Phi, psi and omega in degrees: 000319180297334181257007182287160176305133182272060186243003178088359182262351174245112186234136180257131166257123187240164178226200187312321185302334179295326180276327185271331185295336177302322179271324181290329183233081186293347182262019178304147183275005177219163177245119185305309185290331179273321192260349178235150180244126178294141178244305186201139174269130177274307181155195185215161175235117181297140173286149185241129176277117183234158176216158179292153183303332181285344182290128188292333180288120181254351179225167176295322178299322175299316182297318182297314180300316181295319181293320180286337178286329181223074184305131176082355184271325176286157177227161175224154181247163173213170179280004177146161180297133178085357178286167181300325178296316182295312185294323180298319179288324177294323174295319177295316178305311181295323183290316184263354174071052178237160175243113176226157184273134176268129176245101180278137178246166175266074182112159185283328185302310181292333177294315180294322178301315180291327178292316178299330178278357177087004181275344175242136186281320180193169176191167174266135176228154172283160186305320180299324179284324187279319191306308185301321183285323178296312182295330179278353178086006181279332176233153168241143185264127180267330186195148169258126185281058182210164179284354177225163178287159176269137179298328181280345179226067188293341181266000182265128183295149173278180186299316180297316179295329181280350177108011178233066182302138180090347179284133180212127179214125184209172169257132183228166181221145174201164183255141176222162177224170175302145189301335184273004181296133183298142181306325180294324178293317180297318178296322177294315178298317179300316179298315182293320178296314179297323177296320180293319178296335178275351180294130184304320181293316180294315179303313180294319178302315180291318179297324178294340178267004180087012183272134174264109185283133180221074178294155180187193181273163173303320180296322178294321178292323179297319179297319177298315180299319177295318179296319177295320179299314181293317183300308185281340172300317179297320177297314181299315184288318182296320181271359182053050183278131176239144177293154183288000000 
């Protein structure tokens, strides 16, 4: 993508990995900020902290008490080392001061299966993964990793209500192009993407998936990308996270 023709016809839709891979993989052959140009931010879906219904902790406060009573004995799963789920939990661990064991899986599906079976105590999931199991009563949601509640999970406390004000962890999406793309082309793409995000059918489809739509300018998306890169670089270095 970084070496594609800068004509506006090759467009990248990226997610969290674009911000975290810079630190996880220091030998990358490209530099995100130098070789790619931000076009438009789509929005984000807050990660949801969930546990199997059999797990006795029903709130984040319960989980903290249980973890502090038996340091290192509780566990959480992720779809793999360095994934958004893993980093979100490491940030939460650091924020609330608990020690729990990380169990990385090769993908989210087998992790969810083991959690439903009671072999995993809790994990972070995106709304699409969490909602069916929460609604069916197989999982209970302890917290939404965002400053506000989710419309799809109105009874689940946000981070501040759960006792970790300022905590935020989500999956996000945005569009980029090669860095040499003319500003006029970037502006046109931004306008068209924002117009599409405002379409009622598109908006409803995304909201039904738990996405909070946040259209904006290329500069705003660029500032967001820089902030995300810095935020998760600190988490990765503090926890000494290495890719599998």
